[in-house]
N, C-alpha and C positions, 0 to 999 in steps of 0.2 A: 503494500499499500505507499502511498505517496504521501509524505508529512505534511503539516499543513504550513501554510506558509506562513503564517504567524503562531507561535505558539504561546497559549497562555497557561500560568497557574497563580494561585494564591496561598500567601502564607500569612495565617492571618489576617488583619485588615488591611495588609498590602498587596495588591496584584501587581502582577509581573507580564507584559508582554516583551515578545521576543522576535524581530523579523525574522524571516527561515529562508531567505533563497541564497544560500552562502554562493551557490555557482557562479551568480551574476551579481554579486557585491549588495544582494538585497534590493536590487532596483524595483522601484516602486508601480508597478503594473495594476492594473485595474482589481485584479485577484486580491493582491497586499492591502489596498487601500479598502478595498471591500470587507475583506475580515478584519481589517483593524477599526474599521468603523462600527462592524457589529458586535465586536468584544469591548470596545467603549461603551457602546450605548448598552447592551446588558450589565457592564458593572454600574454603570451611572443610575442604574435601578437596583442596584444590590445593594443593600445597607452594609452589609458584613465589610463590603470593601471601602476604604475610606480615602487610600494614595493608589497612583498606578505608577509604575516603574515603565519605562517603553527604553529598550535597548535593541542592540543588532547584534554582531559579531564583531571579533578581534580586530578583523579586517575591515570591516565598513559597519557603519552604523545603517547608510543607505546611502547608494555610491550616483543617485540620481534617480531619475523616471526611465523607466524601461522605452528606450530608443527603438528597439525591434516593435514594439506595439505602436509607438506614434508615428513613424517617419512616411508613411502611405497615407496620412491624413489631411483631410483638404482644412482651410478656413471655418467651411459651416460645419464639419466635425468637431473641430475643436471648440466652436461656440456652444456648441449641443451637448457636448458631451458631460457625465454627470458628474465631472469629477470634482468640480467646482462646488457640488453639494456634497460630496464626501470629506473636502476640506473643509468646509464649513460644518459638518458634523463634528469634527474633531476639535475645531475652535471650541464648538459648543459645549464640551465634556465638562462638568460642573464641578468633579473634584480635582485637587492638587494632581498635575502631571509631572513626572520628574524624569526627564531622559539621560542616559546614561551612554555618554559615545565614545567609542573607539573607534579608531582608523576615518576611512573616509566618512564624510555627511556633506555631500556634494548635489548641485541643483536641488529637486525635490527632497533630498535627506536633510540638506540645510534648512529647507522651509520648512520639514515634519520637525526638525529639533526645536526652531524657532517656535512651533506652536506648543511647545512642553513650557510649562510655568517656570521650570526650575532647570538646568542644568548642570551635570558632572561631567568632565569630560576628563579621558586619559590623557597621557602625554601624546599618545601617538595619533590624536584625531587630528584630520585636516578639515578643515571647513572651506567652501567655497561655492560661488555660483556661476558656472562654467557655461551656461548655455550659450555666452554671445561667442563662443567657438565654435558652436554648430550651427548657426545663423539665425536665432531666437534670442528670449530674453525669458529671466522667469516669470513663471506664470502661475504661481502657487501661494503668492503673499511674499516673495524674496525682496521684492522692489518697495513692497511697503512695511510688513515689519522689519526688516533690516535699517531702514531708514530710520524708522520711531526707536530703533534699538541704539544704534551707533552713528546718527545724523546724516545728513547730506553728502559731506563728502567723503566721509569713509564708504558709504555704502555707493557712491558714483565709482568709487575705486575700485570694488569688488565686480560689481555689475558688470562697468563696462571693459575692465581687463580680462576677468575672468580667473584673476590668480587665487593661490588659496592661502588659506590661512594655518598657521600654526598654533596648537592648544591656547600656547601663552601669550600670542596675538589676541585670541580670542577672547581668553579671560581681559586681558588690558582693554580691550574695548567695549567688557559690558557684556559680551555676547553669551557668555558661561560663569556660572556661578564659582565652580571650583574646579583645578585640575589635580589631578593624582596620578600617581604609578597605573601604569596601564593593570596590573592584576588586580590593584583596589577597585578600580571603577564602578563595577555593577554593586559590588559589596559597599561602597561608602553611599551608591545612591538607594541601595534598599534600607542601609541604617536612619538615613535621612526620611526617607519614605514612613519608616518604622516612628520616629520620634514625632514629625507631623501627624501620624495616625491616631496619637495619643491625643492631639487636639478636639476642640467641639467639631463635627463633622458640617454642621449648619454655619456655624461662623466661619469656618474655611470655607466654604462655599461661595458666601456672600463676600467675603473679603476678596477671593480672586475675582468676584464677578465685577466689584466696585473698580479694582485695579484695573482691569482690562476695558471698563465702560470708559474710564480715563482716556484711553487712547484715542475714542474717537467723541468726545464732547469738549466743550469748553469748561473750565475750569468752575465757572457757576452753577452749570447743569449737572458737574459730576459731584460738586459739594452736594448738593440736593439730593442727589441719588445716593450718595455716602451715608446723609443723615439718615435717608429714609431706612436703609437696609442697616442701620446702626438701632434704631429705633425698634424696627421688627424682631432683633434677638433678643429684646428684653420679653418676648412672649414665649421664647425657649425654656425648656428646662436645665439646658446646660448653662446659661446664662445665671441661672439662680445657683446653680450648684459651684459655678466656677467662683463666683461671689462670695458666695459663703466659706468654699475651702481657702480661700485668700484670708479671709477675717478667723476662719479656726485655724490655720497656719497648717498647713497638709495638702497634700497633693488631690486635686480636682479627680472626679469618676466622668467622665463625659458619655454621655450616652446616644448622642445625637436626635434627641428632642427637645 
C-alpha cells in the first residue's frame, strides 16, 4: 500500500503533521494540499488537540509546488483552481500552528512555513521564493506575507532575485523564531507546542485571531476587535480559573471552557 502523503499523529494535546513525499522533496501537489487541509480541519474540531506542529523531512520541509502538475496549466486553469481555497483553509486554522523546518523551504514551501504562527528552523534550513527563475512569481501569499513580515526592501530582494536565505538570515530578518541544531528541530517544536498546549485553548485561539486581524486592519479597527475578544474571554471558565489560580499562587488547570 502507498503511504499517505501527509502523516498525522497525536501525543496528548499536541498534533503532529508530517509532509511525506520524500522522493520529490515534499513538493506540494493537489493531493498533499487536500490531505493537509483535511487533517487541519479535523483537528480544528477536535477538542483534545490544542496545538499542532507541521514538519517535513530532514532534506526538505517542502521544496515548492509540484511543477510537473502545474506546467501545462493555462491562465484560466490557474484562476479557477481550488488551490486558493486550500491555502485560505490553512490560514483559517484557529489553533496555534508551529512549523519545524529542516532543509529546503522554497516557493510554496516557504509560503506554507509563513502560514505557521511560530517557526523553529534547523541550522540546515534554507528559505526562498525562487519562482522568478522559472518565469512566474509567488502565488500563494509569498509577496504579501513576506512583505508584511520583513518589509518591502527585503521582500523585493528575495522575490525579484529568487535567492535563498540561510536559517541564520531568516532569524535575523524575523522570519523564524528559533534556530536549533538539525537533530533538535522537531523535538524543540514539540516541546514548545506542549508548553503552549498547557494554556487556555479559547484564549489562545482568540489571541491568534486578534494578531492575524491586525495584518489586515487599521490600528483603530484592530483595537476595537481586540477589546471585544478580550471582553468575550470573561465568559469562559478558563478566565475564572486563571485569575483564581494567580491569586491562590498555584498553577492553573485550563479546560477549554
